[in-house]
C-alpha positions in Angstrom: -11.3 -24.5 33.4 -8.5 -22.2 33.1 -8.8 -19.5 30.2 -6.4 -18.2 28.0 -5.2 -14.8 28.4 -6.3 -12.3 26.1 -2.6 -10.8 25.6 -2.4 -8.7 22.3 0.5 -9.8 19.6 2.8 -7.0 18.8 3.3 -5.9 15.4 0.1 -7.8 14.8 -2.5 -5.1 14.0 -6.4 -5.8 14.3 -9.2 -3.3 13.2 -12.4 -2.7 14.6 -15.1 -3.4 12.1 -15.8 0.6 11.5 -11.8 0.7 11.2 -12.0 -2.7 8.9 -14.8 -0.9 6.8 -12.5 1.9 6.5 -9.5 -0.4 5.6 -11.6 -2.0 3.0 -12.6 1.2 1.3 -9.2 2.4 0.8 -8.6 -1.4 -0.6 -11.2 -0.8 -3.1 -9.7 2.6 -4.0 -6.3 1.2 -4.8 -7.5 -2.0 -6.7 -9.9 -0.1 -8.9 -6.6 2.6 -9.3 -4.8 -0.3 -10.5 -7.4 -1.7 -12.8 -8.0 1.8 -14.5 -4.4 1.3 -16.0 -4.7 -2.3 -17.1 -3.0 -4.1 -14.6 -4.3 -7.7 -13.6 -4.4 -9.2 -10.1 -1.9 -12.0 -9.3 -1.3 -13.9 -5.7 1.6 -15.6 -5.2 1.9 -18.0 -2.1 2.3 -16.6 1.8 5.6 -18.9 1.4 8.7 -19.2 -0.6 11.7 -21.0 -0.3 14.5 -19.1 2.0 17.3 -19.1 -0.9 14.9 -16.9 -3.1 13.9 -14.5 -0.6 17.3 -14.0 0.6 18.9 -14.3 -3.1 18.4 -10.4 -3.9 18.8 -8.3 -0.7 16.6 -9.9 2.0 17.5 -8.9 5.4 17.7 -12.6 7.2 17.0 -11.3 10.3 13.7 -9.9 9.4 12.8 -13.2 7.8 9.9 -15.6 9.2 10.9 -19.3 8.5 8.4 -21.9 8.6 8.5 -25.1 11.3 6.3 -27.4 12.8 5.8 -27.5 16.9 6.2 -31.3 16.7 7.5 -33.7 14.1 7.1 -37.4 13.7 10.3 -39.6 14.7 13.2 -39.0 12.4 11.6 -36.1 10.7 13.0 -32.6 11.1 10.3 -30.0 12.1 12.5 -27.1 10.3 11.7 -26.6 6.6 13.3 -24.6 4.0 10.1 -22.3 3.8 9.7 -19.1 4.9 6.9 -15.8 4.8 7.7 -13.6 2.4 8.8 -9.9 3.2 7.7 -8.3 0.2 6.1 -8.9 -3.0 8.6 -8.1 -5.5 11.2 -10.9 -5.0 8.2 -13.6 -5.2 7.0 -11.7 -8.4 10.6 -12.3 -10.1 10.5 -15.9 -9.6 6.7 -16.0 -10.7 7.9 -14.5 -14.1 10.7 -16.6 -14.3 8.7 -19.6 -13.3 5.7 -18.6 -15.9 7.2 -16.5 -18.7 6.3 -18.8 -21.4 2.8 -18.4 -20.6 2.7 -14.6 -19.6 2.2 -12.5 -22.2 4.9 -9.2 -22.0 5.0 -6.3 -21.0 3.3 -8.1 -18.3 1.5 -5.6 -16.0 0.1 -7.2 -12.9 -1.0 -5.8 -9.2 -1.3 -8.0 -6.1 -2.7 -7.2 -2.9 -1.2 -9.7 0.1 0.1 -9.8 3.7 4.0 -9.8 3.9 5.4 -10.3 7.2 9.0 -8.9 8.5 10.3 -9.7 12.0 11.4 -6.3 13.0 10.8 -4.4 15.9 7.2 -3.8 16.6 6.8 0.2 17.0 4.6 3.1 15.6 4.2 3.2 12.0 6.2 -0.6 11.9 4.3 -4.2 12.0 5.5 -7.3 11.8 2.4 -8.4 9.6 1.0 -5.8 7.3 -1.1 -5.6 3.4 1.3 -4.5 0.6 -0.5 -3.3 -2.5 1.9 -3.7 -5.5 2.1 -2.7 -9.3 5.0 -4.0 -11.4 5.2 -3.8 -15.5 7.7 -6.8 -16.4 9.3 -6.9 -19.8 11.4 -9.4 -21.9 14.7 -8.0 -22.9 13.9 -4.5 -22.7 11.3 -2.0 -20.8 10.3 1.5 -21.9 11.3 4.6 -19.8 7.9 5.8 -20.2 6.9 2.9 -18.2 8.7 4.7 -15.0 6.9 7.8 -15.6 3.3 5.7 -16.0 4.0 4.6 -12.2 3.8 7.9 -10.3 0.9 8.8 -12.3 -1.4 5.8 -10.7 -0.4 6.4 -7.7 -1.4 10.4 -8.3 -4.9 9.3 -9.3 -4.9 6.7 -6.4 -4.2 9.6 -3.5 -6.0 11.9 -5.1 -9.1 10.0 -4.8 -8.6 9.1 -1.5 -8.7 12.5 -0.3 -5.5 12.4 2.2 -4.4 16.0 1.5 -1.5 17.2 -0.8 1.4 14.6 -1.4 5.0 14.6 -3.1 6.1 11.9 -5.0 9.7 12.0 -4.4 11.9 10.6 -7.9 15.8 9.9 -8.4 17.7 7.4 -10.3 20.3 4.9 -8.4 22.8 5.5 -11.3 23.4 9.3 -10.7 24.2 8.4 -6.9 26.5 5.5 -7.9 28.2 7.4 -10.8 29.0 10.3 -8.2 29.8 7.6 -5.6 32.4 5.9 -8.1 33.9 9.1 -8.9 35.2 9.2 -5.6 36.6 5.7 -5.6 34.2 4.1 -3.4 34.4 0.6 -4.4 31.8 -1.1 -5.6 32.0 -4.0 -2.8 30.4 -1.3 -0.5 27.8 0.1 -2.8 25.3 -1.5 -1.7 25.9 -0.6 2.0 26.3 3.0 1.3 23.0 3.1 -0.4 21.2 1.5 2.7 23.0 4.3 4.8 22.5 6.9 2.3 18.6 6.2 2.2 18.8 6.9 6.1 19.9 10.5 5.5 16.5 12.0 6.2 15.7 10.1 9.1 19.0 10.2 11.2 20.7 13.4 10.0 24.3 13.9 8.3 26.3 13.3 11.5 25.0 10.2 12.0 25.2 9.1 8.4 28.8 10.7 8.1 29.9 7.9 11.3 28.1 5.4 9.8 29.9 5.7 6.5 33.3 6.2 8.5 32.6 3.2 10.3 32.4 0.7 6.9 35.6 2.3 5.9 35.3 5.3 3.9 37.5 8.5 5.0 36.0 11.4 6.8 36.8 13.7 3.7 35.1 11.0 1.7 31.5 11.0 3.1 31.9 14.8 3.8 31.9 15.0 -0.3 28.8 12.8 -0.4 27.2 14.8 2.2 28.4 17.9 0.1 27.1 16.5 -3.3 23.6 15.6 -1.7 23.2 19.4 -0.2 24.2 21.0 -3.0 21.4 20.0 -5.1 19.0 20.2 -2.2 14.8 20.3 -2.7 14.6 24.2 -3.1 15.8 23.9 -6.4 12.6 23.1 -8.9 12.8 20.3 -11.5 13.8 22.0 -14.5 16.6 24.0 -12.0 17.8 20.6 -11.0 18.1 18.8 -14.3 20.3 21.5 -15.5 22.7 21.2 -12.7 22.8 17.4 -12.9 23.2 18.1 -17.0 26.2 20.2 -16.7 28.1 17.6 -14.2 27.5 14.4 -16.5 31.0 14.5 -17.7 31.9 13.0 -14.4 31.4 9.8 -15.8 29.1 7.4 -18.0 27.0 6.0 -14.9 26.4 9.2 -13.6 25.5 10.7 -17.4 23.3 7.6 -18.1 21.5 8.5 -14.9 20.5 12.0 -15.8 19.4 10.9 -19.3 16.9 8.5 -17.9 16.0 10.8 -15.0 15.2 13.6 -17.7 13.4 10.7 -19.9 10.9 10.0 -16.7 10.4 13.7 -15.9 9.3 14.5 -19.7 6.9 11.2 -19.3 5.6 11.9 -16.0 4.4 15.7 -17.7 3.1 14.4 -20.9 0.8 12.3 -18.6 -0.9 15.1 -17.0 0.8 15.0 -13.3 0.8 18.6 -11.9 4.3 19.7 -11.2 3.2 20.2 -7.1 2.9 16.4 -7.0 6.7 15.5 -8.0 10.0 16.6 -7.1 13.8 15.1 -8.1 15.0 14.2 -4.5 18.7 12.8 -4.9 18.6 11.7 -1.0 16.2 9.2 -2.2 18.2 5.8 -2.6 16.0 2.5 -1.5 17.7 0.5 0.6 17.2 -2.6 -1.1 19.9 -3.5 -3.5 17.8 -5.0 -6.4 16.8 -1.2 -7.5 19.1 -0.1 -10.5 17.4 2.8 -11.8 14.5 4.9 -11.3 13.0 4.9 -7.6 10.5 6.5 -5.7 9.5 7.8 -2.5 5.9 9.5 -1.5 5.5 11.9 1.5 2.4 13.5 2.7 3.2 17.3 2.6 1.1 18.3 6.1 2.5 15.3 7.6 6.1 14.6 7.0 6.4 12.4 10.3 4.5 9.4 8.5 7.5 9.1 6.1 7.2 7.7 2.9 3.7 6.1 2.0 4.5 4.5 -1.0 7.8 3.3 -2.6 9.4 1.5 -5.3 11.7 1.7 -8.4 13.2 0.0 -11.3 14.8 -3.4 -10.9 16.6 -4.7 -14.2 18.5 -8.1 -13.0 16.1 -9.1 -10.1 15.1 -12.3 -12.0 18.8 -12.8 -13.0 18.8 -15.7 -10.0 16.0 -17.7 -11.6 16.8 -17.5 -15.5 19.3 -16.2 -17.9 16.2 -14.1 -19.7 16.4 -10.5 -19.3 13.3 -9.2 -17.3 13.8 -5.9 -16.6 10.6 -4.2 -14.5 9.7 -1.5 -12.4 6.8 -1.2 -9.8 6.1 0.5 -6.7 4.1 -0.5 -3.5 1.9 0.8 -1.0 2.5 -0.4 2.7 -1.6 0.1 3.0 -2.0 -1.1 6.6 0.7 1.3 8.0 -0.9 4.3 5.8 -4.5 3.3 6.8 -3.5 3.3 10.8 -1.7 6.3 10.5 -4.4 8.6 8.6 -7.0 7.5 11.0 -4.6 8.0 13.9 -4.1 11.7 12.3 -8.0 12.1 11.1 -7.1 11.8 7.3 -9.4 9.2 7.1 -12.7 9.2 8.8 -13.9 6.4 10.7 -17.8 6.1 10.5 -20.2 3.3 10.8 -19.3 -0.2 12.1 -21.9 -1.4 9.2 -21.7 -1.7 5.7 -25.4 -1.8 5.3 -27.3 1.5 5.6 -30.8 -0.2 6.5 -32.1 -2.2 9.3 -35.3 -4.0 9.4 -36.5 -4.4 12.9 -38.8 -7.0 14.2 -41.5 -6.1 16.5 -43.8 -9.0 16.3 -42.4 -12.5 16.2 -45.5 -13.6 14.4 -44.5 -11.4 11.5 -41.2 -12.8 11.3 -41.6 -13.9 7.8 -42.7 -10.4 6.5 -39.6 -8.9 8.0 -37.6 -11.2 6.1 -39.2 -10.4 2.9 -38.8 -6.9 3.5 -35.3 -7.3 4.0 -34.6 -9.6 1.0 -37.1 -7.0 -1.4 -34.5 -4.6 -0.2 -31.3 -6.8 -1.3 -32.7 -7.4 -4.2 -32.9 -3.6 -5.2 -29.3 -3.5 -4.3 -29.8 -2.1 -1.1 -27.2 -3.6 1.8 -30.0 -4.7 4.6 -29.8 -6.3 8.1 -32.9 -7.9 9.4 -32.8 -7.8 13.3 -33.2 -11.5 14.2 -33.2 -11.7 18.2 -35.9 -10.8 20.8 -35.5 -7.2 21.9 -38.1 -4.1 22.5 -38.3 -1.8 19.5 -36.2 0.6 21.5 -33.2 -1.6 22.4 -33.1 -2.2 18.6 -33.0 1.4 17.7 -30.3 2.0 20.4 -28.5 -1.0 18.3 -28.9 0.6 15.2 -27.9 3.8 16.1 -24.3 2.5 17.8 -23.7 0.7 14.7 -24.6 3.6 12.7 -27.3 2.6 10.3 -28.7 5.7 8.6 -32.8 4.0 8.3 -34.8 1.9 10.4 -38.1 -0.2 9.0 -40.3 -0.3 11.7 -44.2 -2.3 10.9 -46.2 -3.8 13.7 -49.4 -5.6 13.3 -51.5 -2.0 12.7 -49.1 -0.9 9.8 -48.9 -4.7 7.9 -53.0 -4.6 8.0 -52.6 -1.0 6.4 -49.9 -2.8 3.9 -47.8 0.1 5.1 -44.3 0.3 7.1 -42.6 3.2 9.0 -39.4 4.9 7.7 -37.3 6.4 10.3 -33.9 8.5 9.5 -31.9 7.6 12.5 -29.6 10.8 11.3 -32.3 13.4 11.8 -34.7 11.7 13.6 -37.5 12.3 11.0 -39.9 9.0 10.4 -42.8 8.8 7.7 -45.2 5.9 6.8 -45.1 4.5 3.1 -47.0 1.6 1.1 -45.0 -1.7 1.0 -45.0 -1.5 -2.4 -43.1 2.1 -2.4 -40.5 0.8 0.4 -37.7 0.5 -2.1 -38.4 3.8 -3.8 -38.8 5.6 -0.2 -35.6 3.7 1.0 -33.4 4.8 -2.2 -34.2 8.5 -1.8 -33.3 9.1 1.4 -29.7 7.0 0.9 
């Protein structure tokens, strides 16, 4: 029989057990961090109707549609469904659909896979987990919510111990106001923002070239670059706010953006976020057109090559396609699959054991199988994750298995030990081995973990 070739699918990552354990630990930290701030979990279907996904800026070239390999006669194998590319657009649909059963402000977190049909490369996958938090208001939503989001991210990343990081903050109204003062038409604003969002990645020259390709005069594009460059990141937060405040006569949009940014910064400080971990950066634009105010991106100071590891912002009109009710929101997303992959590759997250159980009960005597199973049950009942070796193998091979998987302790007992109502506990890290009474097993194991 011909065997199917095992060819990896580009852009669809999978981890080895030791890596998956690290991934699960990171997910637990994120989930606990979200819940610490009172966010409740939800889950939406992996699929949405196509019109939902493209309604607010979804790139049709990156959206996977659903179809069947075959269909009954007269049926179309294609459908009007597609896999979601993020969790924010499905959230808008969810809130609009269930608004009469939800309590507002609605605080939710969502941890699910998303799919994007972009070119697979380092740091870019086609299937990956996103971890999102959002707060949705009804009619209004306090700007202090925009300040709370960075505080949550700060707590999570500090607990992950991934080194120094900076949450970069801007308000799109500042950019839109300034660009409007240059007579850039609103019809081009979405595309202009997408180009500006690439500034750090592709550089000033290429951004100017792309802006000119959209029909802007070179002088206009250069003014935009000069504005962004004159308020660079070398200014501290207070200096940046002072400079922006002195320019509020530009227009009402610009002035509103500066006032909102000031409120958010005051809130961030009140929440105790250290100054070293946040920064105003006017280059942060966010490419999706549903953002209307505050926007965020987060970078690792010592690993800027990783790019943004967490991003989001405020959207006041995202649910407008689904309801006439005003449902403003703000949120942020961690692309956790990409983040963990790169942190492991750079050694910032250490890969360890290939087992979540620290204890292995070995089996030396087939006639004592029931006793080995009872030892495993006793340890598990005490809250100690334990594996019992169930295959026929020499003790030496069982210990090789234990070392390869990364167990910390091995429980060893043959007929002689059972006759003395005792077992051996072997510390696989330091090589020490002791004998203890079976009645003391749980206590002795707990002391060594």
